N, C-alpha and C positions, 0 to 999 in steps of 0.2 A: 057858109060852107067852109069847113077846115081845109087847109092847104095840105095836099098829099105830096110828100117829097118824092115818092116813086115816080110821079108824072114829070117832075122837073128833070129827072135823070134820063128820061127816054127821048129819043129823037122824035121830031115831029113826023107823024105819019107812020112811025114804027109800030109794029104789033106789040101788044102787051107781052111781057115775058112771063112764062108759065112753066112750073115744074110739076110733074106728076110723080108722087111717091106711092109705090105699090106695096101692099102688105102681102102676106103669103096665103090668105084665105081663098083667093080666086085669081091666080096669076094669069090664066088665059083671058079673063075679062079685062084685066088691067092692060094687057098687051093689045087687046082689040081696041080699047079706048085710045091708047097711045097711037096706034096705027091710024085710026080714023082722024085723029087730030094732027097727024104727021109730026109727032113729038117722040122723043125717046123717054123711057122711064129713068128716073133719078137713080144713080148708083147708091146702093145701100147694102148693109150686112145685118142679118138677124141671127142672133145666137141664143141658145138656151143653156143656162147653167145647170149643174147637176140637181139643184133644188127646183128646177123648172121655171126659174125666173127668166124674164126675157130681156135681152140686150139688143137695142137697135142703134146702128150707127149710120147716119146719112153722110155719104162721102163726097158731097158737092156743096158748094156755097149756095145758101138759100136767101141770103140777104137781098132785100129789094125785089124779090120775086113773088108772084102769085102762086101759092102752093096748094095743091089738091091731093088729099090722101085718099087712095082707092083701097078700101078694105070693107068686106062684107061683115055682117054680124051673125052669120050662120053658125051652126054648131061647130066647134065649141065657142060660143059667143064671148065668154069671159076672156079666153086666150086671145081671140081675134081682136077684141077691143083693147086689151092691154098691150098688144104688139103695136 
C-alpha cells in the first residue's frame, strides 16, 4: 500500500480535512450539503469574459485537502461542466 503523505500531516484522531467547491448550477443544493456536513463552502470567484469563456478562481489553499466539487450537469450541461 502506498504511503499517503496527507495522513502523516494530520493529528491522530483528527477528522479528515475536506473542502467543498460549489459551482453555479445549483447553489441551494451545495449550501444544503455544506450545512448537513457542518462545513462552509470554499471561497471562489466565477467570471465570464465577453466571448463567454469561463474564469474560475479558488481563493483558498487546497493543498493536502480532500476536495469535492459540487456541480450538476443539468442544462446547459457544457457550460456547467466547463465551469
